[in-house]
C-alpha positions in Angstrom: -35.4 26.4 -5.7 -33.1 23.6 -5.4 -29.2 23.7 -3.8 -27.7 23.5 -7.3 -30.0 25.9 -8.8 -29.7 28.4 -6.3 -25.2 28.7 -6.5 -25.9 28.9 -10.1 -27.9 31.9 -9.3 -25.0 33.1 -7.3 -22.7 32.7 -9.3 -24.3 34.3 -11.8 -24.9 37.2 -9.4 -21.7 37.4 -8.4 -19.6 37.0 -11.6 -17.9 33.7 -10.7 -15.4 32.1 -13.2 -14.2 29.3 -11.4 -14.8 27.6 -8.1 -11.9 26.2 -5.7 -13.0 22.4 -5.5 -11.2 22.0 -1.7 -10.1 19.4 0.4 -7.3 18.7 3.0 -4.8 16.6 2.6 -3.4 13.9 5.1 -0.3 16.1 5.1 -2.8 18.8 6.5 -2.2 21.1 3.2 -5.3 22.8 1.9 -5.0 22.1 -1.8 -7.6 22.5 -4.8 -8.7 21.6 -8.4 -10.7 24.3 -10.1 -13.9 24.4 -12.4 -14.3 26.7 -14.8 -17.7 28.1 -14.9 -18.6 26.4 -18.5 -18.4 23.3 -16.9 -19.2 24.2 -13.0 -22.8 22.7 -13.0 -21.9 19.0 -13.9 -18.6 19.4 -12.0 -21.0 20.5 -8.9 -23.0 17.3 -9.0 -20.2 14.8 -10.3 -17.3 16.5 -8.8 -13.4 16.5 -10.3 -11.0 13.6 -10.8 -7.9 13.6 -8.7 -5.5 11.3 -8.3 -5.6 8.9 -4.9 -1.3 9.7 -5.3 -2.3 13.0 -3.4 -3.2 11.3 -0.1 0.7 9.6 -0.5 1.7 13.6 -0.4 3.8 15.3 1.9 3.7 19.0 3.2 7.2 18.8 1.6 5.3 18.7 -2.1 6.8 15.1 -2.4 5.4 11.7 -3.3 6.7 9.2 -0.6 9.6 7.0 -2.0 7.2 4.1 -1.4 3.6 5.4 -1.2 0.4 3.1 -0.9 -1.0 5.4 -4.1 1.5 6.4 -6.8 1.6 7.4 -10.1 -0.4 4.4 -11.4 -3.0 4.7 -9.2 -6.4 5.4 -10.3 -8.6 8.6 -9.5 -11.2 9.5 -7.1 -13.4 12.0 -7.4 -13.5 15.9 -5.2 -17.5 15.3 -5.1 -18.4 18.7 -3.2 -20.5 19.4 0.0 -23.3 22.2 -1.9 -23.9 23.1 1.4 -20.3 24.6 1.6 -20.7 26.7 -1.1 -19.8 30.4 -1.3 -18.0 33.5 -3.2 -14.7 34.5 -2.6 -15.2 38.1 -1.2 -11.8 39.3 -1.3 -10.7 38.2 -5.3 -12.7 38.3 -8.4 -14.5 36.0 -10.3 -13.6 33.2 -7.4 -15.9 31.0 -5.2 -15.3 28.1 -2.8 -17.0 24.7 -2.0 -15.6 21.9 0.1 -15.2 18.4 -1.2 -15.7 15.0 0.4 -13.2 12.3 -2.0 -15.5 9.3 -3.2 -14.6 6.8 -5.8 -16.1 6.3 -9.3 -19.3 4.3 -8.3 -19.8 6.7 -5.8 -18.7 5.3 -2.4 -17.2 7.1 -0.1 -13.2 6.3 -0.2 -11.7 5.0 3.4 -9.1 8.0 2.6 -10.8 11.0 2.6 -10.5 12.3 6.4 -14.0 14.7 5.9 -15.7 11.1 5.2 -14.1 9.7 8.4 -15.6 12.4 10.4 -18.8 12.2 9.1 -18.5 8.4 9.8 -17.7 8.9 13.4 -20.2 11.3 13.9 -23.2 9.4 12.7 -21.6 6.0 14.6 -21.3 7.8 17.8 -25.0 9.3 17.4 -26.8 6.3 16.7 -24.3 4.0 19.8 -24.4 7.2 22.4 -27.1 9.4 21.7 -24.6 12.4 21.4 -24.3 14.7 18.9 -20.8 16.3 19.4 -20.1 20.2 18.7 -16.9 21.9 18.7 -15.5 25.4 17.7 -12.0 26.1 17.6 -9.8 29.1 19.2 -7.5 29.8 16.2 -4.5 31.7 16.6 -2.3 32.5 13.5 0.3 35.5 12.7 -0.1 38.2 10.0 3.6 38.7 9.0 6.0 40.5 6.3 8.1 37.9 4.4 11.5 39.2 3.8 13.3 36.6 1.9 12.3 32.7 1.5 13.2 31.5 5.4 12.7 35.0 7.4 9.5 36.4 8.1 8.6 39.8 10.1 5.9 41.1 12.5 3.5 43.9 11.2 2.9 45.1 14.5 4.4 45.5 17.6 1.3 45.8 19.7 1.5 44.5 23.1 -0.9 41.8 24.3 -4.6 42.7 23.9 -3.3 46.3 23.1 -5.8 48.3 20.9 -3.3 49.7 18.8 -2.7 46.3 18.0 -6.2 46.6 16.6 -5.4 49.7 14.5 -2.6 48.3 12.8 -4.5 44.9 11.6 -7.8 46.4 11.8 -8.6 46.5 8.5 -6.9 42.8 7.6 -8.9 41.5 10.8 -12.4 43.2 8.9 -11.6 41.6 5.5 -11.1 38.3 6.7 -14.1 38.4 9.1 -16.3 39.8 6.1 -14.8 36.7 4.2 -15.7 33.9 7.0 -19.4 36.0 7.3 -19.9 35.1 3.6 -19.3 31.5 4.2 -21.8 31.7 6.5 -19.5 31.5 9.7 -20.4 32.9 12.5 -17.5 34.8 14.4 -17.9 35.4 18.2 -14.8 37.1 18.9 -11.5 39.0 17.6 -8.3 39.2 19.7 -5.2 40.8 19.0 -3.1 38.0 20.9 0.4 38.1 23.1 2.5 37.7 19.8 3.2 40.9 17.6 0.9 40.2 14.6 -0.9 37.3 16.2 -4.2 37.6 16.1 -7.0 34.7 17.7 -10.5 33.6 15.9 -13.3 32.5 17.5 -16.0 30.6 15.9 -19.8 30.1 17.1 -19.9 25.8 18.4 -21.1 23.8 15.8 -21.6 20.2 14.8 -18.1 18.8 14.1 -18.0 18.5 10.8 -19.6 21.7 10.3 -16.8 23.1 12.9 -14.1 21.3 11.3 -15.2 23.0 7.7 -14.7 26.4 9.6 -11.7 25.8 10.3 -10.7 25.3 6.8 -12.5 28.3 5.9 -10.6 30.3 7.9 -6.9 28.9 6.9 -8.1 29.6 3.5 -9.6 33.2 4.1 -6.7 33.8 6.3 -3.8 33.5 4.0 -5.8 34.9 0.7 -6.3 38.4 2.4 -3.2 38.3 3.7 -1.8 37.8 0.2 -3.7 40.4 -1.0 -2.3 42.9 0.9 1.1 41.4 0.0 1.6 40.0 3.9 1.6 36.1 4.9 -0.6 34.5 7.2 0.7 31.7 9.0 -1.2 29.6 11.2 2.0 27.5 12.1 2.8 26.3 15.6 5.8 28.5 17.1 7.2 31.0 13.8 9.5 33.0 16.5 11.4 31.5 19.1 11.3 34.2 21.2 7.5 34.6 21.4 4.2 33.6 21.6 3.1 30.0 19.9 -0.3 29.7 18.0 -3.0 26.7 18.8 -6.1 25.4 17.7 -7.9 25.0 20.9 -11.2 22.9 20.4 -13.8 23.5 22.5 -16.1 20.5 22.8 -19.7 19.8 24.4 -22.4 17.0 23.2 -26.0 17.2 22.9 -28.7 14.5 23.7 -30.4 13.6 20.7 -33.6 13.5 22.4 -33.7 16.4 24.9 -31.1 18.6 23.1 -29.3 19.0 26.3 -25.8 19.2 27.3 -24.6 15.9 28.8 -21.5 17.3 29.7 -23.4 19.3 32.2 -24.4 17.8 36.1 -25.1 20.7 38.8 -24.7 18.1 41.4 -20.8 17.0 40.1 -19.0 16.7 43.7 -15.8 17.9 42.3 -17.6 21.4 41.7 -16.8 21.9 38.0 -20.3 21.5 36.5 -19.0 18.6 35.3 -21.3 15.3 34.4 -19.8 11.6 34.6 -19.8 11.7 30.5 -17.5 14.8 30.3 -15.5 13.1 32.9 -15.2 10.1 31.3 -14.6 11.6 28.2 -11.5 13.6 29.4 -10.1 10.5 30.8 -10.2 9.1 27.3 -8.3 11.9 26.0 -5.7 12.2 28.1 -5.7 8.3 27.9 -4.5 8.9 24.3 -2.9 11.8 24.6 0.9 10.7 23.6 -0.2 9.3 20.4 -3.2 11.9 20.0 -0.3 14.4 19.9 0.5 12.6 16.8 -2.4 14.1 14.9 -3.1 17.3 17.2 0.3 18.6 16.5 1.6 17.0 13.3 4.8 19.5 12.5 8.7 19.4 13.7 7.1 22.8 14.8 4.3 22.0 17.1 6.7 20.7 19.4 8.5 24.2 19.7 5.4 24.9 20.9 4.7 22.8 23.8 7.1 23.5 26.6 6.6 24.4 30.1 5.8 27.6 31.0 4.9 29.1 27.1 1.0 29.1 28.3 0.5 25.8 26.0 0.3 22.7 27.5 3.1 20.4 28.4 1.7 18.4 31.1 -0.9 15.4 30.3 -3.5 16.6 33.0 -6.7 18.7 33.3 -8.0 21.5 35.6 -10.4 24.1 36.2 -9.3 27.1 34.0 -6.1 25.9 34.2 -4.1 26.8 30.8 -1.2 25.0 32.0 -3.2 21.9 31.7 -3.9 20.1 28.4 -7.4 20.4 28.8 -9.1 23.3 30.6 -12.6 23.1 32.0 -13.6 27.2 31.0 -15.3 29.6 33.7 -18.7 30.1 32.8 -21.3 32.7 33.8 -23.1 32.3 36.8 -26.7 31.1 35.4 -24.8 29.7 32.1 -23.5 26.9 33.1 -25.9 24.3 31.9 -25.7 25.6 28.3 -21.9 26.6 28.3 -20.0 24.3 29.9 -17.7 22.4 27.8 -13.9 21.0 28.0 -10.9 23.0 26.1 -8.7 20.5 24.7 -5.4 22.8 24.1 -3.1 20.8 22.6 -4.0 21.3 18.5 -2.6 23.4 16.3 -3.8 24.5 13.0 -1.1 22.4 10.9 -3.6 19.7 11.7 -5.7 18.1 9.4 -9.0 19.7 11.3 -11.1 16.8 10.0 -8.5 14.1 11.5 -8.0 16.3 14.3 -11.5 16.1 15.3 -11.7 12.9 14.2 -9.2 11.2 16.6 -10.3 13.8 19.6 -13.9 12.6 19.8 -12.9 8.9 19.2 -10.4 9.2 22.0 -13.2 10.5 24.3 -15.4 8.1 23.4 -13.1 5.7 24.2 -13.7 7.0 27.6 -16.9 6.9 27.6 -17.5 3.3 26.8 -14.4 2.2 29.1 -15.6 4.9 31.5 -12.0 5.7 32.1 -11.6 7.8 35.0 -9.5 11.3 34.7 -8.2 11.3 38.4 -8.5 14.4 39.9 -8.0 17.8 38.6 -5.1 19.6 38.7 -5.8 23.5 39.7 -1.8 24.3 40.3 0.6 25.5 37.7 1.4 22.3 36.1 4.6 24.0 34.7 5.9 24.2 38.2 5.5 20.8 39.8 8.4 19.4 40.2 9.3 15.5 39.1 8.0 14.0 42.5 5.3 15.7 43.0 4.2 14.9 38.9 4.7 11.4 39.5 2.2 11.6 42.9 -0.4 12.7 40.8 0.3 10.6 37.8 1.2 13.3 35.6 3.0 12.1 32.3 4.8 14.6 30.2 3.8 15.5 26.3 6.1 13.8 23.5 8.8 16.5 22.8 9.4 15.6 19.2 6.6 14.5 16.8 8.9 11.6 15.9 8.3 10.5 19.5 4.4 10.9 19.1 4.8 9.0 15.8 5.5 5.8 17.7 3.2 6.2 20.5 0.3 6.2 17.4 1.8 3.3 15.9 1.1 1.9 19.3 -2.3 2.8 19.7 -4.3 -0.3 18.5 -7.6 1.6 19.2 -7.4 5.1 17.4 -5.8 2.8 14.2 -9.0 0.8 14.2 -11.3 4.0 15.0 -9.4 6.0 12.4 -8.4 3.2 10.1 -5.3 1.4 10.1 -4.5 1.7 6.8 -5.0 5.6 6.7 -2.7 6.1 10.0 0.0 3.9 8.3 0.4 6.2 5.3 -0.1 9.5 7.6 2.8 7.9 10.1 5.0 7.4 6.6 3.7 10.8 5.2 5.3 13.2 8.4 7.9 10.5 9.2 9.6 12.6 5.8 9.4 15.9 7.5 11.2 14.2 10.5 14.0 12.3 8.2 14.3 16.0 6.2 14.2 17.9 9.6 17.2 15.6 11.2 19.5 15.7 8.3 19.2 19.7 8.0 22.4 21.5 9.2 20.7 24.5 10.9 22.8 28.0 11.3 22.8 27.7 15.0 24.8 24.6 13.9 27.2 26.1 12.3 27.0 29.6 14.7 27.8 27.2 17.6 30.6 24.6 16.5 32.3 25.5 13.5 34.2 28.1 15.7 34.9 26.0 18.5 35.6 22.3 16.9 
């Protein structure tokens, strides 16, 4: 039985009436068109038309004032990857499939971030003999929305408290069931630090499938929460008084011939069991960290998470099991080092486009491998507490403190622009600057409260 025939059988068995053809915009928003049952088979083969202008849309749901693609632009097609099809378990009659954007002649479109990740994965496999693997620790909040601009936690359980699993258990289980129905293996579920905050860890896969898993998790969590009259949010910092939410990338690489972990070396003189390849990969990410931040921490709100002392990174460094560093080398069990050695990139949050974020991260790491960029010595102290002088002595710089600053670094990063596509990055920067300008013009309640009585 062909994959298409198998899908149509699943559709019939599950009484599916329409299927979401999902893509992720340059703005990081999950969007979709849907196919009704009557035309589903044709759409699964040929795709659904979509205006190019959607890749000039912003997260504020506006078209750029000077877009690369406007109402006059032709259509591309959302062509599904049939391997990603699944029924949606928490609503009746719906399915989901993830899509590439293709031109009408069937060629990949240069502004499709999923196609970009596939292209880079293939290129680096051929060039380096490495198949990069990843999985995400993804944190999010489940909240009550009491007004358009106000949310409240649905529970106040402490970090890792068993009570939190009681309060959130039914929703979490429904999310897990939906992920499993999509072929995603869940490793751990954690009641996190914040009230109503959850972390879900998924199994390592090749980088394309890892990014797909992140997309499905976002779709599922929001859908299940909505079913219960709640809202799931992956924004980095929904409360100024409590923990932020990240999307930590765990990354390793497998040798294409032996299948062994190329990041592992038991003879590592630094005692971290890392290979030279792993160190160079770290060096590349650290080298590009300021510009990379614009892609992996892509919203105004992202930079309210990346502050000193917050359990989120603010220092551009790496260290053994050091959660104050941008890159952490996680502790592994004795005897499991070769299989489990990896790096954890802690800067990203889940407002990022997962395909673009992983593409940029891997591209930065590969630059380190190509140029043998030395990441210097690991930082195994609390980096938050280092003085300015101590940071200078260790050559530790700070992450950008705003999206606009990060975008300025990205605009000057010729390597990343070349690897990811200069035209794509230029449009991305324009899209993100719209958010900056909107926020900078906004007069906040804080300003009214503190300035009106005084001045």
